[in-house]
matplotlib code that plots the C-alpha trace (Angstrom):
import matplotlib.pyplot as plt

x = [-4.7, -8.4, -9.2, -6.7, -8.3, -11.8, -10.5, -9.0, -5.5, -2.9, -0.4, 2.7, 3.4, 2.1, 5.1, 4.1, 0.7, 2.2, 4.6, 1.7, 0.1, 2.8, 2.3, 0.7, 1.1, 1.8, 2.7, 2.5, 3.5, 1.5, 0.8, 3.9, 5.7, 2.9, 0.5, 0.6, -0.8, -3.0, -5.0, -5.9, -6.9, -10.5, -11.6, -10.7, -13.0, -12.5, -13.7, -15.4, -13.5, -11.3, -11.5, -11.4, -8.9, -6.6, -7.0, -6.0, -3.0, -1.7, -2.3, -0.3, 2.6, 2.9, 3.2, 5.8, 8.6, 6.4, 7.4, 4.7, 1.9, -0.5, 1.6, 1.8, -1.9, -2.8, -0.5, -2.1, -5.6, -4.7, -3.4, -6.6, -8.5, -6.6, -3.8, -0.4, 1.7, 5.5, 8.3, 8.7, 12.4, 13.6, 11.0, 11.9, 10.2, 9.5, 9.6, 7.1, 8.3, 6.6, 7.2, 5.4, 3.0, 3.2, 5.1, 4.8, 6.6, 7.9, 7.6, 10.0, 7.4, 7.2, 4.0, 4.1, 1.9, 1.6, -0.3, -0.7, -2.8, -5.9, -4.9, -1.3, -2.4, -4.9, -2.1, 0.2, -2.3, -3.1, 0.6, 1.0, -1.8, -4.3, -7.9, -9.6, -12.7, -15.9, -16.9, -13.5, -14.5, -17.9, -16.0, -13.7, -16.6, -18.4, -15.4, -14.5, -18.0, -17.6, -14.6, -12.2, -8.7, -8.3, -5.2, -5.5, -3.3, -2.8, -1.8, -3.5, -6.4, -7.4, -8.1, -8.9, -8.3, -10.4, -8.5, -10.4]
y = [1.3, 0.6, 4.1, 3.6, 0.3, 1.9, 4.2, 1.3, 2.3, -0.5, 0.3, -1.9, -0.8, 1.3, 3.6, 4.3, 5.4, 7.5, 9.3, 10.1, 12.1, 14.7, 15.0, 18.1, 17.7, 14.6, 14.9, 11.9, 11.4, 9.8, 6.0, 4.0, 4.8, 4.6, 2.4, 0.1, 1.2, -1.7, 0.0, -2.3, -1.3, -2.3, -1.1, 1.1, 3.9, 5.2, 8.7, 9.7, 8.5, 6.0, 2.3, 0.1, -2.3, 0.6, 2.1, -1.1, -1.6, 1.9, 1.6, -1.7, -0.1, 2.7, 0.2, -2.3, -0.6, 1.0, -0.7, 1.1, -1.0, 1.0, 0.3, -3.4, -3.5, -1.8, -4.2, -7.2, -5.9, -5.4, -8.9, -10.3, -8.4, -10.0, -7.6, -9.2, -6.1, -6.6, -4.1, -2.4, -2.2, 1.4, 2.6, 5.0, 4.7, 8.1, 8.0, 9.8, 13.1, 15.4, 18.3, 16.8, 14.5, 12.1, 9.1, 7.1, 5.8, 7.2, 4.7, 4.5, 5.8, 9.1, 8.2, 9.6, 8.0, 9.5, 8.7, 10.9, 13.5, 14.7, 18.3, 17.5, 15.3, 17.9, 20.5, 18.0, 17.1, 20.8, 21.6, 18.9, 20.4, 17.7, 18.1, 17.1, 14.8, 16.6, 14.1, 14.1, 16.1, 14.3, 11.0, 12.5, 13.5, 10.2, 8.1, 10.5, 10.3, 6.5, 7.0, 6.0, 7.3, 8.5, 7.9, 9.6, 8.9, 10.5, 9.5, 12.7, 10.5, 10.0, 7.0, 6.1, 3.4, 3.1, 2.0, 0.5]
z = [19.0, 19.1, 17.8, 14.9, 13.8, 13.7, 11.0, 9.0, 9.7, 10.0, 12.7, 13.0, 16.6, 19.5, 19.1, 15.5, 16.7, 19.4, 17.0, 14.6, 17.4, 16.9, 13.1, 11.8, 8.1, 5.9, 2.2, 0.0, -3.5, -6.3, -6.6, -6.2, -3.0, -0.5, -2.5, -5.5, -8.9, -10.0, -12.7, -15.5, -19.1, -19.5, -22.9, -25.9, -27.0, -30.6, -31.4, -34.6, -37.7, -35.9, -36.6, -33.4, -34.8, -35.9, -32.4, -30.7, -33.1, -32.4, -28.7, -28.7, -30.7, -28.2, -25.3, -26.8, -24.7, -22.0, -18.7, -16.6, -15.2, -17.5, -20.6, -19.8, -19.2, -22.5, -24.4, -22.6, -23.4, -27.0, -27.3, -25.7, -28.3, -31.2, -31.9, -32.3, -32.8, -32.8, -32.9, -36.3, -37.3, -37.3, -34.9, -32.0, -28.7, -27.1, -23.3, -21.1, -19.6, -17.1, -19.5, -22.5, -20.5, -23.4, -24.6, -27.9, -30.9, -34.2, -37.1, -40.0, -42.4, -40.5, -38.5, -35.0, -32.4, -29.0, -25.8, -22.7, -21.0, -23.0, -23.2, -24.1, -26.9, -28.2, -28.2, -30.0, -32.6, -33.4, -33.5, -36.1, -38.2, -37.2, -36.4, -33.1, -33.6, -32.7, -30.1, -28.3, -25.2, -25.1, -24.8, -22.2, -20.0, -20.5, -19.4, -16.6, -15.2, -15.0, -12.8, -15.5, -16.1, -19.6, -21.6, -25.0, -28.0, -31.4, -34.8, -35.9, -34.7, -31.1, -28.9, -25.4, -22.9, -19.8, -16.7, -13.7]

ax = plt.figure().add_subplot(projection="3d")
ax.plot(x, y, z, "-o")
ax.set_aspect("equal")
plt.show()
């Protein structure tokens, strides 16, 4: 038990420690089952040609029905930064899927807003005939180097949130 505590392992019983001595391989899933995901949105980073207020507004719209901790955090940050987005009648929320690696919202005027993995959003924007801002990957690298988790979104424009 003393050896276990030196490695910052919390053991609930001596039997648990004993059983772990027979384990060769342990496979864990992503955040959620073993740990709690407590990442909080810390900031928004518009890329070239995107207005910060517009970015915050679109980010909030994509999170109105997003029940994930990240989605709730983005919405809370947007509200703290002055955005009071509410549901737009006739909008359709697009749930995240592992296949698309995106979620978002389709607005009644035909505007499609998506958030998700950087490469998935880039592919989506190009598939919709949109252009990728020149400083996109520069921003990706900058935020990644800070240890931030990127969540990119598109309305044939691109935005970022930094999670800490």
